Every structure is written in structure tokens, then in C-alpha cells.
N, CA, C and O atoms as CSV, one atom per row, in Angstrom:
chain,resi,resn,atom,element,x,y,z
A,1,UNK,N,N,14.028,-9.824,40.556
A,1,UNK,CA,C,12.926,-9.716,41.473
A,1,UNK,C,C,13.463,-9.637,42.894
A,1,UNK,O,O,14.485,-10.234,43.232
A,2,UNK,N,N,12.763,-8.904,43.689
A,2,UNK,CA,C,13.189,-8.677,45.066
A,2,UNK,C,C,12.520,-9.684,45.995
A,2,UNK,O,O,11.294,-9.768,46.066
A,3,UNK,N,N,13.333,-10.428,46.690
A,3,UNK,CA,C,12.809,-11.339,47.714
A,3,UNK,C,C,13.088,-10.713,49.075
A,3,UNK,O,O,14.245,-10.542,49.460
A,4,UNK,N,N,12.048,-10.379,49.785
A,4,UNK,CA,C,12.186,-9.757,51.093
A,4,UNK,C,C,12.704,-10.783,52.088
A,4,UNK,O,O,12.127,-11.863,52.214
A,5,UNK,N,N,13.780,-10.465,52.796
A,5,UNK,CA,C,14.288,-11.428,53.777
A,5,UNK,C,C,13.296,-11.682,54.906
A,5,UNK,O,O,13.298,-12.752,55.513
A,6,UNK,N,N,12.451,-10.698,55.183
A,6,UNK,CA,C,11.482,-10.857,56.271
A,6,UNK,C,C,10.286,-11.704,55.847
A,6,UNK,O,O,9.800,-12.510,56.640
A,7,UNK,N,N,9.799,-11.543,54.611
A,7,UNK,CA,C,8.563,-12.211,54.197
A,7,UNK,C,C,8.800,-13.330,53.193
A,7,UNK,O,O,7.970,-14.233,53.093
A,8,UNK,N,N,9.878,-13.306,52.459
A,8,UNK,CA,C,10.170,-14.285,51.409
A,8,UNK,C,C,9.043,-14.393,50.391
A,8,UNK,O,O,8.559,-15.489,50.108
A,9,UNK,N,N,8.626,-13.260,49.843
A,9,UNK,CA,C,7.615,-13.290,48.794
A,9,UNK,C,C,8.090,-12.450,47.607
A,9,UNK,O,O,8.918,-11.551,47.757
A,10,UNK,N,N,7.561,-12.756,46.447
A,10,UNK,CA,C,7.893,-12.032,45.225
A,10,UNK,C,C,6.908,-10.886,45.076
A,10,UNK,O,O,5.704,-11.067,45.253
A,11,UNK,N,N,7.419,-9.711,44.752
A,11,UNK,CA,C,6.555,-8.567,44.495
A,11,UNK,C,C,5.772,-8.856,43.215
A,11,UNK,O,O,6.325,-8.786,42.118
A,12,UNK,N,N,4.494,-9.179,43.354
A,12,UNK,CA,C,3.660,-9.615,42.240
A,12,UNK,C,C,3.508,-8.530,41.181
A,12,UNK,O,O,3.429,-8.848,39.994
A,13,UNK,N,N,3.466,-7.275,41.568
A,13,UNK,CA,C,3.331,-6.204,40.565
A,13,UNK,C,C,4.582,-6.105,39.695
A,13,UNK,O,O,4.493,-5.855,38.493
A,14,UNK,N,N,5.735,-6.300,40.306
A,14,UNK,CA,C,6.978,-6.285,39.532
A,14,UNK,C,C,7.014,-7.492,38.589
A,14,UNK,O,O,7.437,-7.374,37.439
A,15,UNK,N,N,6.576,-8.629,39.072
A,15,UNK,CA,C,6.538,-9.848,38.269
A,15,UNK,C,C,5.617,-9.666,37.060
A,15,UNK,O,O,5.993,-10.018,35.942
A,16,UNK,N,N,4.421,-9.123,37.272
A,16,UNK,CA,C,3.460,-8.895,36.187
A,16,UNK,C,C,4.002,-7.858,35.219
A,16,UNK,O,O,3.885,-8.031,34.006
A,17,UNK,N,N,4.592,-6.787,35.726
A,17,UNK,CA,C,5.159,-5.751,34.873
A,17,UNK,C,C,6.224,-6.318,33.940
A,17,UNK,O,O,6.258,-5.983,32.756
A,18,UNK,N,N,7.083,-7.169,34.466
A,18,UNK,CA,C,8.136,-7.761,33.645
A,18,UNK,C,C,7.537,-8.620,32.541
A,18,UNK,O,O,8.038,-8.612,31.417
A,19,UNK,N,N,6.486,-9.352,32.837
A,19,UNK,CA,C,5.857,-10.197,31.827
A,19,UNK,C,C,5.118,-9.369,30.781
A,19,UNK,O,O,5.099,-9.733,29.605
A,20,UNK,N,N,4.518,-8.272,31.193
A,20,UNK,CA,C,3.847,-7.390,30.227
A,20,UNK,C,C,4.882,-6.774,29.293
A,20,UNK,O,O,4.663,-6.717,28.083
A,21,UNK,N,N,5.995,-6.318,29.832
A,21,UNK,CA,C,7.050,-5.725,29.009
A,21,UNK,C,C,7.593,-6.761,28.029
A,21,UNK,O,O,7.777,-6.459,26.850
A,22,UNK,N,N,7.847,-7.959,28.496
A,22,UNK,CA,C,8.345,-9.034,27.627
A,22,UNK,C,C,7.319,-9.372,26.547
A,22,UNK,O,O,7.689,-9.617,25.399
A,23,UNK,N,N,6.042,-9.386,26.903
A,23,UNK,CA,C,4.976,-9.670,25.936
A,23,UNK,C,C,4.893,-8.590,24.859
A,23,UNK,O,O,4.690,-8.900,23.685
A,24,UNK,N,N,5.049,-7.337,25.248
A,24,UNK,CA,C,5.043,-6.247,24.267
A,24,UNK,C,C,6.226,-6.406,23.314
A,24,UNK,O,O,6.083,-6.223,22.105
A,25,UNK,N,N,7.377,-6.744,23.854
A,25,UNK,CA,C,8.558,-6.981,23.009
A,25,UNK,C,C,8.346,-8.125,22.045
A,25,UNK,O,O,8.713,-8.024,20.874
A,26,UNK,N,N,7.760,-9.211,22.515
A,26,UNK,CA,C,7.495,-10.359,21.639
A,26,UNK,C,C,6.460,-10.017,20.571
A,26,UNK,O,O,6.592,-10.454,19.427
A,27,UNK,N,N,5.435,-9.244,20.922
A,27,UNK,CA,C,4.443,-8.820,19.939
A,27,UNK,C,C,5.092,-7.940,18.868
A,27,UNK,O,O,4.854,-8.137,17.677
A,28,UNK,N,N,5.901,-6.981,19.284
A,28,UNK,CA,C,6.598,-6.112,18.330
A,28,UNK,C,C,7.512,-6.936,17.422
A,28,UNK,O,O,7.574,-6.704,16.215
A,29,UNK,N,N,8.209,-7.887,18.007
A,29,UNK,CA,C,9.099,-8.756,17.230
A,29,UNK,C,C,8.302,-9.555,16.208
A,29,UNK,O,O,8.716,-9.677,15.055
A,30,UNK,N,N,7.174,-10.094,16.618
A,30,UNK,CA,C,6.330,-10.876,15.715
A,30,UNK,C,C,5.839,-10.021,14.550
A,30,UNK,O,O,5.918,-10.440,13.395
A,31,UNK,N,N,5.333,-8.829,14.848
A,31,UNK,CA,C,4.770,-7.967,13.804
A,31,UNK,C,C,5.830,-7.501,12.804
A,31,UNK,O,O,5.616,-7.568,11.594
A,32,UNK,N,N,6.957,-7.035,13.303
A,32,UNK,CA,C,7.985,-6.537,12.379
A,32,UNK,C,C,8.647,-7.661,11.603
A,32,UNK,O,O,9.071,-7.467,10.464
A,33,UNK,N,N,8.736,-8.826,12.207
A,33,UNK,CA,C,9.336,-9.967,11.506
A,33,UNK,C,C,8.412,-10.504,10.424
A,33,UNK,O,O,8.861,-10.783,9.312
A,34,UNK,N,N,7.136,-10.652,10.732
A,34,UNK,CA,C,6.208,-11.179,9.732
A,34,UNK,C,C,5.982,-10.196,8.590
A,34,UNK,O,O,5.499,-10.585,7.527
A,35,UNK,N,N,6.322,-8.935,8.795
A,35,UNK,CA,C,6.189,-7.944,7.720
A,35,UNK,C,C,7.061,-8.299,6.519
A,35,UNK,O,O,6.750,-7.902,5.396
A,36,UNK,N,N,8.138,-9.033,6.732
A,36,UNK,CA,C,9.030,-9.447,5.644
A,36,UNK,C,C,8.411,-10.523,4.747
A,36,UNK,O,O,8.712,-10.580,3.555
A,37,UNK,N,N,7.570,-11.354,5.298
A,37,UNK,CA,C,7.168,-12.562,4.597
A,37,UNK,C,C,6.367,-12.369,3.313
A,37,UNK,O,O,6.567,-13.152,2.384
A,38,UNK,N,N,5.485,-11.395,3.195
A,38,UNK,CA,C,4.833,-11.215,1.893
A,38,UNK,C,C,5.848,-10.959,0.767
A,38,UNK,O,O,5.698,-11.482,-0.337
A,39,UNK,N,N,6.878,-10.155,1.054
A,39,UNK,CA,C,7.898,-9.882,0.029
A,39,UNK,C,C,8.747,-11.115,-0.239
A,39,UNK,O,O,9.087,-11.393,-1.389
A,40,UNK,N,N,9.091,-11.849,0.795
A,40,UNK,CA,C,9.889,-13.069,0.620
A,40,UNK,C,C,9.121,-14.075,-0.234
A,40,UNK,O,O,9.684,-14.659,-1.161
A,41,UNK,N,N,7.853,-14.279,0.071
A,41,UNK,CA,C,7.035,-15.238,-0.692
A,41,UNK,C,C,6.926,-14.808,-2.146
A,41,UNK,O,O,7.081,-15.628,-3.051
A,42,UNK,N,N,6.663,-13.535,-2.375
A,42,UNK,CA,C,6.567,-13.030,-3.748
A,42,UNK,C,C,7.890,-13.191,-4.487
A,42,UNK,O,O,7.905,-13.596,-5.650
A,43,UNK,N,N,8.986,-12.882,-3.830
A,43,UNK,CA,C,10.304,-12.989,-4.457
A,43,UNK,C,C,10.637,-14.432,-4.811
A,43,UNK,O,O,11.137,-14.705,-5.902
A,44,UNK,N,N,10.364,-15.350,-3.901
A,44,UNK,CA,C,10.652,-16.768,-4.168
A,44,UNK,C,C,9.769,-17.290,-5.298
A,44,UNK,O,O,10.247,-18.025,-6.162
A,45,UNK,N,N,8.486,-16.920,-5.302
A,45,UNK,CA,C,7.571,-17.383,-6.355
A,45,UNK,C,C,7.959,-16.840,-7.724
A,45,UNK,O,O,8.019,-17.590,-8.698
A,46,UNK,N,N,8.222,-15.537,-7.799
A,46,UNK,CA,C,8.483,-14.904,-9.097
A,46,UNK,C,C,9.957,-14.932,-9.474
A,46,UNK,O,O,10.309,-14.753,-10.640
A,47,UNK,N,N,10.820,-15.158,-8.482
A,47,UNK,CA,C,12.268,-15.095,-8.663
A,47,UNK,C,C,12.682,-13.757,-9.277
A,47,UNK,O,O,13.664,-13.670,-10.014
A,48,UNK,N,N,11.915,-12.726,-8.958
A,48,UNK,CA,C,12.167,-11.390,-9.494
A,48,UNK,C,C,12.272,-10.379,-8.354
A,48,UNK,O,O,11.458,-10.363,-7.430
A,49,UNK,N,N,13.292,-9.545,-8.451
A,49,UNK,CA,C,13.487,-8.477,-7.473
A,49,UNK,C,C,13.723,-7.143,-8.176
A,49,UNK,O,O,14.309,-6.224,-7.604
A,50,UNK,N,N,13.261,-7.048,-9.415
A,50,UNK,CA,C,13.537,-5.884,-10.251
A,50,UNK,C,C,13.231,-4.549,-9.612
A,50,UNK,O,O,13.985,-3.596,-9.807
A,51,UNK,N,N,12.155,-4.444,-8.859
A,51,UNK,CA,C,11.765,-3.165,-8.266
A,51,UNK,C,C,12.335,-2.948,-6.870
A,51,UNK,O,O,12.059,-1.930,-6.236
A,52,UNK,N,N,13.120,-3.891,-6.394
A,52,UNK,CA,C,13.660,-3.770,-5.042
A,52,UNK,C,C,15.046,-3.136,-5.073
A,52,UNK,O,O,15.825,-3.367,-5.997
A,53,UNK,N,N,15.338,-2.347,-4.066
A,53,UNK,CA,C,16.606,-1.626,-3.972
A,53,UNK,C,C,17.690,-2.499,-3.346
A,53,UNK,O,O,17.540,-2.967,-2.218
A,54,UNK,N,N,18.781,-2.716,-4.080
A,54,UNK,CA,C,19.909,-3.478,-3.535
A,54,UNK,C,C,20.529,-2.777,-2.331
A,54,UNK,O,O,20.799,-3.443,-1.331
A,55,UNK,N,N,20.771,-1.449,-2.376
A,55,UNK,CA,C,21.324,-0.802,-1.179
A,55,UNK,C,C,20.410,-0.953,0.044
A,55,UNK,O,O,20.891,-1.137,1.162
A,56,UNK,N,N,19.110,-0.875,-0.170
A,56,UNK,CA,C,18.175,-1.013,0.960
A,56,UNK,C,C,18.281,-2.401,1.577
A,56,UNK,O,O,18.349,-2.521,2.800
A,57,UNK,N,N,18.298,-3.448,0.763
A,57,UNK,CA,C,18.371,-4.799,1.320
A,57,UNK,C,C,19.752,-5.128,1.861
A,57,UNK,O,O,19.874,-5.959,2.762
A,58,UNK,N,N,20.803,-4.493,1.332
A,58,UNK,CA,C,22.141,-4.645,1.902
A,58,UNK,C,C,22.152,-4.063,3.315
A,58,UNK,O,O,22.647,-4.688,4.252
A,59,UNK,N,N,21.598,-2.858,3.452
A,59,UNK,CA,C,21.523,-2.230,4.769
A,59,UNK,C,C,20.597,-3.001,5.710
A,59,UNK,O,O,20.912,-3.174,6.887
A,60,UNK,N,N,19.465,-3.461,5.197
A,60,UNK,CA,C,18.515,-4.201,6.032
A,60,UNK,C,C,19.134,-5.497,6.551
A,60,UNK,O,O,19.025,-5.809,7.737
A,61,UNK,N,N,19.781,-6.246,5.667
A,61,UNK,CA,C,20.419,-7.493,6.084
A,61,UNK,C,C,21.514,-7.215,7.114
A,61,UNK,O,O,21.593,-7.895,8.137
A,62,UNK,N,N,22.352,-6.225,6.847
A,62,UNK,CA,C,23.431,-5.874,7.784
A,62,UNK,C,C,22.856,-5.426,9.126
A,62,UNK,O,O,23.377,-5.780,10.184
A,63,UNK,N,N,21.785,-4.650,9.072
A,63,UNK,CA,C,21.155,-4.171,10.297
A,63,UNK,C,C,20.541,-5.285,11.119
A,63,UNK,O,O,20.713,-5.320,12.337
A,64,UNK,N,N,19.823,-6.201,10.470
A,64,UNK,CA,C,19.192,-7.286,11.232
A,64,UNK,C,C,20.239,-8.237,11.818
A,64,UNK,O,O,20.056,-8.760,12.917
A,65,UNK,N,N,21.333,-8.460,11.089
A,65,UNK,CA,C,22.408,-9.290,11.639
A,65,UNK,C,C,23.033,-8.586,12.850
A,65,UNK,O,O,23.336,-9.231,13.853
A,66,UNK,N,N,23.224,-7.279,12.757
A,66,UNK,CA,C,23.764,-6.517,13.889
A,66,UNK,C,C,22.829,-6.589,15.096
A,66,UNK,O,O,23.286,-6.784,16.223
A,67,UNK,N,N,21.522,-6.430,14.866
A,67,UNK,CA,C,20.546,-6.552,15.953
A,67,UNK,C,C,20.545,-7.959,16.538
A,67,UNK,O,O,20.390,-8.133,17.747
A,68,UNK,N,N,20.718,-8.964,15.680
A,68,UNK,CA,C,20.786,-10.348,16.156
A,68,UNK,C,C,21.969,-10.531,17.104
A,68,UNK,O,O,21.828,-11.114,18.179
A,69,UNK,N,N,23.123,-10.034,16.702
A,69,UNK,CA,C,24.316,-10.135,17.557
A,69,UNK,C,C,24.080,-9.401,18.872
A,69,UNK,O,O,24.409,-9.912,19.943
A,70,UNK,N,N,23.515,-8.215,18.789
A,70,UNK,CA,C,23.206,-7.426,19.987
A,70,UNK,C,C,22.257,-8.203,20.915
A,70,UNK,O,O,22.487,-8.281,22.122
A,71,UNK,N,N,21.198,-8.770,20.344
A,71,UNK,CA,C,20.242,-9.539,21.143
A,71,UNK,C,C,20.882,-10.736,21.814
A,71,UNK,O,O,20.578,-11.047,22.965
A,72,UNK,N,N,21.773,-11.409,21.092
A,72,UNK,CA,C,22.481,-12.550,21.681
A,72,UNK,C,C,23.375,-12.102,22.831
A,72,UNK,O,O,23.404,-12.733,23.887
A,73,UNK,N,N,24.101,-11.014,22.619
A,73,UNK,CA,C,25.007,-10.519,23.662
A,73,UNK,C,C,24.241,-10.036,24.901
A,73,UNK,O,O,24.738,-10.144,26.022
A,74,UNK,N,N,23.048,-9.510,24.697
A,74,UNK,CA,C,22.225,-9.026,25.807
A,74,UNK,C,C,21.316,-10.117,26.372
A,74,UNK,O,O,20.636,-9.895,27.374
A,75,UNK,N,N,21.298,-11.288,25.744
A,75,UNK,CA,C,20.394,-12.372,26.133
A,75,UNK,C,C,18.950,-11.892,26.136
A,75,UNK,O,O,18.189,-12.184,27.058
A,76,UNK,N,N,18.583,-11.155,25.098
A,76,UNK,CA,C,17.242,-10.593,24.976
A,76,UNK,C,C,16.449,-11.420,23.967
A,76,UNK,O,O,16.694,-11.342,22.763
A,77,UNK,N,N,15.501,-12.209,24.461
A,77,UNK,CA,C,14.751,-13.131,23.608
A,77,UNK,C,C,14.004,-12.442,22.471
A,77,UNK,O,O,14.151,-12.871,21.327
A,78,UNK,N,N,13.204,-11.392,22.718
A,78,UNK,CA,C,12.477,-10.777,21.603
A,78,UNK,C,C,13.394,-10.250,20.506
A,78,UNK,O,O,13.126,-10.449,19.321
A,79,UNK,N,N,14.471,-9.581,20.893
A,79,UNK,CA,C,15.399,-9.035,19.892
A,79,UNK,C,C,16.101,-10.161,19.150
A,79,UNK,O,O,16.232,-10.105,17.927
A,80,UNK,N,N,16.550,-11.172,19.861
A,80,UNK,CA,C,17.257,-12.288,19.231
A,80,UNK,C,C,16.348,-13.056,18.278
A,80,UNK,O,O,16.716,-13.302,17.130
A,81,UNK,N,N,15.184,-13.426,18.742
A,81,UNK,CA,C,14.253,-14.202,17.931
A,81,UNK,C,C,13.816,-13.440,16.679
A,81,UNK,O,O,13.858,-13.976,15.572
A,82,UNK,N,N,13.402,-12.203,16.863
A,82,UNK,CA,C,12.932,-11.396,15.732
A,82,UNK,C,C,14.021,-11.216,14.696
A,82,UNK,O,O,13.764,-11.335,13.498
A,83,UNK,N,N,15.213,-10.935,15.133
A,83,UNK,CA,C,16.279,-10.638,14.183
A,83,UNK,C,C,16.921,-11.877,13.584
A,83,UNK,O,O,17.522,-11.797,12.512
A,84,UNK,N,N,16.812,-13.005,14.242
A,84,UNK,CA,C,17.258,-14.253,13.613
A,84,UNK,C,C,16.356,-14.553,12.408
A,84,UNK,O,O,16.838,-14.885,11.325
A,85,UNK,N,N,15.054,-14.431,12.615
A,85,UNK,CA,C,14.103,-14.692,11.533
A,85,UNK,C,C,14.182,-13.601,10.467
A,85,UNK,O,O,14.156,-13.901,9.274
A,86,UNK,N,N,14.278,-12.338,10.887
A,86,UNK,CA,C,14.372,-11.229,9.938
A,86,UNK,C,C,15.658,-11.302,9.114
A,86,UNK,O,O,15.653,-10.982,7.925
A,87,UNK,N,N,16.751,-11.718,9.737
A,87,UNK,CA,C,18.014,-11.870,9.003
A,87,UNK,C,C,17.873,-12.922,7.920
A,87,UNK,O,O,18.345,-12.739,6.798
A,88,UNK,N,N,17.231,-14.013,8.256
A,88,UNK,CA,C,17.017,-15.069,7.272
A,88,UNK,C,C,16.126,-14.574,6.136
A,88,UNK,O,O,16.429,-14.798,4.964
A,89,UNK,N,N,15.033,-13.905,6.480
A,89,UNK,CA,C,14.111,-13.398,5.462
A,89,UNK,C,C,14.785,-12.354,4.573
A,89,UNK,O,O,14.641,-12.398,3.352
A,90,UNK,N,N,15.515,-11.424,5.170
A,90,UNK,CA,C,16.169,-10.399,4.352
A,90,UNK,C,C,17.298,-11.008,3.532
A,90,UNK,O,O,17.592,-10.529,2.437
A,91,UNK,N,N,17.941,-12.068,4.050
A,91,UNK,CA,C,18.984,-12.741,3.264
A,91,UNK,C,C,18.401,-13.382,2.009
A,91,UNK,O,O,19.012,-13.328,0.942
A,92,UNK,N,N,17.215,-13.992,2.135
A,92,UNK,CA,C,16.576,-14.617,0.960
A,92,UNK,C,C,16.359,-13.577,-0.131
A,92,UNK,O,O,16.687,-13.820,-1.292
A,93,UNK,N,N,15.815,-12.431,0.227
A,93,UNK,CA,C,15.572,-11.372,-0.759
A,93,UNK,C,C,16.909,-10.841,-1.278
A,93,UNK,O,O,17.062,-10.638,-2.482
A,94,UNK,N,N,17.864,-10.616,-0.401
A,94,UNK,CA,C,19.191,-10.141,-0.774
A,94,UNK,C,C,19.840,-11.113,-1.768
A,94,UNK,O,O,20.422,-10.681,-2.763
A,95,UNK,N,N,19.743,-12.404,-1.506
A,95,UNK,CA,C,20.305,-13.434,-2.389
A,95,UNK,C,C,19.691,-13.345,-3.791
A,95,UNK,O,O,20.412,-13.339,-4.788
A,96,UNK,N,N,18.360,-13.278,-3.861
A,96,UNK,CA,C,17.697,-13.188,-5.164
A,96,UNK,C,C,18.054,-11.884,-5.877
A,96,UNK,O,O,18.190,-11.861,-7.101
A,97,UNK,N,N,18.205,-10.815,-5.124
A,97,UNK,CA,C,18.559,-9.528,-5.727
A,97,UNK,C,C,19.965,-9.586,-6.314
A,97,UNK,O,O,20.173,-9.139,-7.442
A,98,UNK,N,N,20.920,-10.119,-5.586
A,98,UNK,CA,C,22.298,-10.259,-6.080
A,98,UNK,C,C,22.320,-11.142,-7.319
A,98,UNK,O,O,23.007,-10.836,-8.294
A,99,UNK,N,N,21.570,-12.231,-7.280
A,99,UNK,CA,C,21.500,-13.139,-8.424
A,99,UNK,C,C,20.967,-12.425,-9.666
A,99,UNK,O,O,21.476,-12.617,-10.770
A,100,UNK,N,N,19.942,-11.602,-9.472
A,100,UNK,CA,C,19.346,-10.872,-10.586
A,100,UNK,C,C,20.303,-9.806,-11.129
A,100,UNK,O,O,20.388,-9.609,-12.341
A,101,UNK,N,N,21.012,-9.128,-10.247
A,101,UNK,CA,C,21.985,-8.110,-10.682
A,101,UNK,C,C,23.107,-8.763,-11.476
A,101,UNK,O,O,23.522,-8.233,-12.507
A,102,UNK,N,N,23.599,-9.894,-11.018
A,102,UNK,CA,C,24.673,-10.607,-11.743
A,102,UNK,C,C,24.193,-11.090,-13.106
A,102,UNK,O,O,24.926,-11.000,-14.091
A,103,UNK,N,N,22.975,-11.599,-13.168
A,103,UNK,CA,C,22.424,-12.062,-14.453
A,103,UNK,C,C,22.290,-10.891,-15.428
A,103,UNK,O,O,22.560,-11.040,-16.619
A,104,UNK,N,N,21.882,-9.753,-14.934
A,104,UNK,CA,C,21.742,-8.569,-15.792
A,104,UNK,C,C,23.103,-8.115,-16.315
A,104,UNK,O,O,23.214,-7.698,-17.468
A,105,UNK,N,N,24.126,-8.191,-15.489
A,105,UNK,CA,C,25.486,-7.812,-15.929
A,105,UNK,C,C,26.005,-8.764,-16.992
A,105,UNK,O,O,26.675,-8.336,-17.931
A,106,UNK,N,N,25.707,-10.040,-16.857
A,106,UNK,CA,C,26.140,-11.036,-17.849
A,106,UNK,C,C,25.492,-10.772,-19.206
A,106,UNK,O,O,26.126,-10.977,-20.241
A,107,UNK,N,N,24.245,-10.322,-19.215
A,107,UNK,CA,C,23.546,-10.022,-20.460
A,107,UNK,C,C,24.197,-8.845,-21.185
A,107,UNK,O,O,24.167,-8.772,-22.413
A,108,UNK,N,N,24.784,-7.926,-20.419
A,108,UNK,CA,C,25.426,-6.762,-21.009
A,108,UNK,C,C,26.757,-7.103,-21.639
A,108,UNK,O,O,27.215,-6.400,-22.540
A,109,UNK,N,N,27.377,-8.158,-21.185
A,109,UNK,CA,C,28.713,-8.537,-21.681
A,109,UNK,C,C,28.630,-9.325,-22.947
A,109,UNK,O,O,29.658,-9.721,-23.496
């Protein structure tokens, strides 16, 4: 924010703009993060991931962890918060998927 040496005031429009931008980021983070939870809840309840793609969740988990690191390095709250939660949610599904794949391989042996 710009503090004028002559007036010592904060440009209120810039201040409001920054808060609106941050609010949009937080809303986007909330929506995309909560999108994981119906699948996580279903997976935990049924302990089944039969119809879920292992490559997709491998990429999703890797991607959200990468975004988390990026958000931390940039000190960006919406990106960091959303991807910390999304990484955890995608890890839960990834864990159940790996467990199911291993169990299926054991049955074949």
C-alpha cells in the first residue's frame, strides 16, 4: 500500500481491491477443496475405490503437494490453505486406492 509522505493516508480503493482479490481467492480455494470431500467420505465409509483411477489420484496428490509448496514459498494464504487440505484429502483416497490395488494383487498370487 502506498503511504503518501504529504498526507499519510492509505489509498482506500487499493486497500478494498486487495481484500476483494484475497476474498475471491479464498472462495475459490474453499469451493475446489470441498469438492474432494464427498469422494473422501464415500471412500472412507465403503473402503472401496474400485472405480477410481490410480494414475489420476497419483497426479492429483502430486499436483496438490506441488501447489502447497508453491503457496508456502509465495506466502499465499489461499493457495497454501486450499492445497494443504486438498493434499490431505487426495492422500486419503490415494491411500485407500493403493491398499485396494495391493489386496487385488495378493488375491492373484
